[in-house]
N, C-alpha and C positions, 0 to 999 in steps of 0.2 A: 136559424137564419143562414142562408147560403151566401157564401162569398162570391161576388161577381167575378166572372172570368176575366183575367188580365189579357188584353189582346197582345199577340206576339209583336215583338219589336220589328219594325221594317228592316229589310236587309240593307246592309251598308253598301255605299256606292261602289267601293273598290271590290267588294265581294260580288256584286252584280257584274262588274266588269270582268272579273276572272271567270265567272260562270259563263258569260257570253263568249269569251275567247275560247274556252274549252268546247262550248257547243259548236263553234265554227271550226274546230279541230286545228287551231293554230298551234304553233310550237310553243314550248315552254319559254324560249328566248323572247318570242313575240309577246307573250303574256307579261313577262317581267318588264320589257321595254314599255309596253302600254301603261302598266301600273305606275311605272316611274314617272312618265310624262304627265299623266292625269294627276298624280299627287303633287308634282311640281306646279302644275297649272292652278290647282286649288290653293296651294300655299302662296303663290304669287298674288292672288286676289284675296288674301287675308281670310282664308278658310270659307269663302262664300261658296254656296252650292252651285255647281255648273248649270243647273236648270235656270238660275237667275241671271246667267251670263249669256252673252251672244257674240255677234261678229266683232264689235269693237274690242271686247275683252280678249278674244282669241288673237286678233291682230296685234294687240298690245303685248301679249305674252310672246308671240312669235317675233315681234320687233325687238323685244328685250333679248331674246336668244341670239338674234342675228347681230345686234349692235353692241350690247353690253357683254354678253358671253362669247360672242364671235365664234359660234359653232359652225361646223362645216355644213355645206348644202345638204348632204345626205342626212345629217342629224336633224337639220331643220325639217326636212320632208318626213322623217320618222315621227317627230313631235306632232306635226300637222296630221299625219295619218292616225295617230293615237287619239287626238281630239275629235276628228271626224268619226272615228269608230265609236267613241263615247256618245256623241250626240245622235248619230244615226242608228246604231245597233243597240245601245244600252238605254239611253233616255228616249229614243224614238221621237225626236223632235224634228220638224221640217227645217230644212236648211236651204231656202231659196237663194241665199247669198253665197253658197259654197263655191260656185264657179268663179266668183269675183275675188276670192282670197288670193293674194299674191303667193305664188309658189316659186321657190328658188330654181334657177335654171340648172339642169343637170350638166355637169362638166365631165367629159370623158378624159381620163388620165391614162397615160401609158403605164403599163405595169412594170414593176422592177424585176429585172431578169439577171440571174447570176450566170457567169461563164462556167464552163466545165471545170476549170481549175478552182474557181471559188466554191463550187459545190463540193468538190473533193476535199478541200481544206475544211469547209464547214462540217461535213459529215465526220471527218477525222476528229474534230474537236467535240462533236456530240458523243462519239464513242468514249471519249475520256471523261465526259461530264458525269459526276456522281460515282466514279470508280471507287471501289473499296480500297482504302490505302493499306499497303503492306502485303497485298496479294500478288502472286507471280503473274497471274493472267489479267489482273486489274478488271475484274468483271463488274460492270456498273450495276448498281442496285435497281435502276430503272432503265429499260431499253430505249433510251432516247435516240441512239444512233440507228437502231432498227426502225423506229418510227419515222425518222427523217428520211431514211432510204426508201421506206414504203411510200411516203408522200411524193418523193421525187421520181421514184420508179414506176408509179401507177397514175399519178396526177390526181390523187384523191385530196379532198379538203381535210383539214386537221380533224374536225369532229367525225367525219366519215371514217378516218383511219382509227381513231380512238374507240369508236362504237362497233368495230368489227367483232363479230361473234364467230365461234369455232365453226359452225355450219356454213359460214359464208366463204371459207377458203377451200377451193377445190384443187388439190395438188395434181390430180390426174389430168385435168384440163388446163392446168396452169392459169387459172382464172380466179378472180375475186369478185364476189357479188356485193355491190354497194346497195344496201337496203335503205329506202326512204331518205335519199339524199336531199339536196336543196330542191324545194318544190314538191317533196314527197315522192320523187321519182326513183326507180331502181335502174341500175345499169351494170354492165359487166366490164371490168378492166383487167389488164394482164397481170399475172403474177410473175415478177421478174425471176429468172432462173437463179440469179445470184442470191435471192432471198429465200429460196426453198428450204435450205438447211437451217438458216437462222430462225425462220418461222416455226419449223418443227421443234427446235429447241425451246422457243418461247412457249409453244403449246405444252411442252412438258412442264415448264414452270407454272403455267396457268392451271394445268390439271392438278398439280400439287395444292395450289390454293383452293381450287374447287373441292377437292377431297377434304381439306381441312374445314371448309364451310359446312359441308354435309355432316362431318363428325360433330361440329359444334351446333348443329340444328339452326344455322343462320338462314334467314329468309332468302329465297332465290332472287336472282337478278330481275331487274325490271323488264317486262315484255310488253310489246305494243298492244294498245286497245284492250279488248276483253279476252285476249288469248289465255290469260290466267284462269278464267272461268271455264272456257271451253276445254282447255287442256291444263288441269290443275297442277300437274307435275312438270310442265314445260319450263317454268322459271327455275326449277332445281336441276334440270337436266344438263349434261355436259355440252350438248349441242348448242344450247342457248347461252353458254357462259362467254364472258368477254375474253378476247385474245390478249388484251392489255388491261388486266384488273388492277384496281387500286389496292395499295398495300393494306389499308385499314378500311373497315366498314364505315358507312355513313348513313345519314337519314335521308330518305327519299323526300324531296321538297313538296311533292303533292300528296302522297299517301301517308307520310310520316313513319314509314316502316324502316327499320334498321336492316340494311342489306349491303351487298357488295356492288360498288359502282365501278365504272371504267376509269382509266386515268383521266385526270382533270386537265383541261386546256391550259390553265395557268402554269402548271408544273412544266409542261413542255415549252411553253412560250418563254418562261424564265431561262430554261436551259438553252433554248435557241438564241436568245439575246446574249447570254454569256459566251456561247460558242462562237457567235458572230464576232464578238470583240476579240476573242483569243485567236481567231482565224485571220484577223486583220482585214476583214471585209468592211469597207467604208460605206457601202450602199445601204439605204434605209430599208432593209429586208425584214420580213416576218415569215412565219411558217407557211403562209399562203404563197410566198415567193417561190417555194419549191414547186408548186403547181404551175405557176407562170413559166418557170424554167423548163419544166417537163414539156409543156406545149411548144415553147419556142425551139427547144432542141430537137423535137420531133419534126417540126417544119424545116429546120436546117438540114436534117437528115434526108429530106426529100419526101416525107409522107404527105398525103393530100389533106386538104383542109377538112373534108368531110369525115375522114377517119379520126382526126384530132377532135372534131366536134363531138363525135359519138363517145370517145373516151372521156372527155371532160363533162359530158352530160348537158351541153348547152342546147336549149330548145331552138335557138335561132343561130344560123351560121354567122350572122352579123356580129354576134358576141365573140365568136372565135376569131373573126377577122382582125381583132385588135392586135393579135400577135404577129400578123403580117406587117403591121406598122412598126413593130419593134425590130423586125428583120431589116427594114429600110432605114433604120437609124444610121446616120453618117452618110446618107445619100446613096446607099446600095452600091451599084457598080459604077456610079458616076465618079469620074476622076476630077479632083479639084484643080482649077486653073493654076493654083499656087504651085502644085507639084510639077506642072509643065515648065515652070521657069528654071528648074534645075538648080545649078549652083548659085544663080543670081538671087534666088529666094532664101538662101541660107543666111542665118544671122551672123554677120561678121562683127568682131569687136570694133566699136567706134573709137576714133581718136578723140580724146577729151579736148574740148575747146579751151582757149586761153582763159585762165581764171576759173575753170570748172571745179577744180579741187577746192578752191577757196570759197566759191559761191555756186554750189551745185544747183540750187533752185533757180538762180538767175540764168545759168547756162542752159537749163532744160526748158526755160520759158521761150516761146516763139517771139521773134522781133515784132515790135509794134509797127503797124503801117500808118504812115502819115496821112492825116485827113486834110481835106481842103477846109479853109476857114468857113465857119458857119454850118459845117456838116453836123448831123445828129450824132452825138456820141459824148464820151467823157474825156476824150483827149485828142488833139488839143481843142479847146473851145467847145461849142455845142451846148447841149442841155446841162451837162455837169457844171460847166462854167457859169451858166445863167443862174443855177440854183446855189452857187457859192460852194460847190463840192469839188471844184478843180484844185 
């Protein structure tokens, strides 16, 4: 008697979502974000399958995010994009009501920009962060100062700087090749002359780590797409190694292989926050602020907007134009009429009125203007008197 074959279990919804995201060649961060919002959507509706839900349930979830959770408009749009991707690309359900779903209005905010003095103080504190105590040179265990200078000196994003590989630095041309930046685009940025020697020293430290990994037969670093099959030894080569490798090996989130990863974003973000406080910079800055400061300081130095656009990797010059608004903060070259008053506008100490020391609140209050009888008001007569509140 033969045992009937057991049909395979249907794939789980989140696994289908991950598979479709990878089929579309979206980034790992996008995959993680979409999985997060789809899981939250399912839990919000008591573990009901999304195929049983429709427009009212989606709008209820988005309303809860906006009213109860009070998420930012960008977070609201990300959650909506994740749900639309789920219904359109994974479940392949028609959405005739998609255009009727309310979308939060995009709000353009001015970027936070540091002054030259604030950047210098911040970088000095990043140099001191993580320094080995008791050493004469106080060499930091992690080159946070070098990473900060690289971001400010080239305009790279944080992940672009952390993902630098040895082959992407060209000392002869004084250029850095940014591979697969935002939107999957490549671009060339300058290599600051002040960072040439520090980067060579960092490569010496990185090479020692690479040699140790080869001696321990550790799996090579992650390489894009199917390059590891086309060139099996590329992942273990020195050219593909990270400029800023992590001190310890970690598990690849997609393949599960134990290998060397680049420095994590969180490590630098925590160091940046600590250095910001010790530098006594009160602006709400982040590592991305160094990129904003790079663009603004180039425009202040007289470089044209198209050059800055190419260095930042913006597809549209309108995105780069936001930094021209930062330059006009304070009115630009417009002189305030208050400054034209001269000495008259200066704040002179006022003579205290009689009884001010004894009754400061009464002295500061403006005198009441007498009202005609029957006028609307609370003093004297008027509505207040009519309601018995006078």
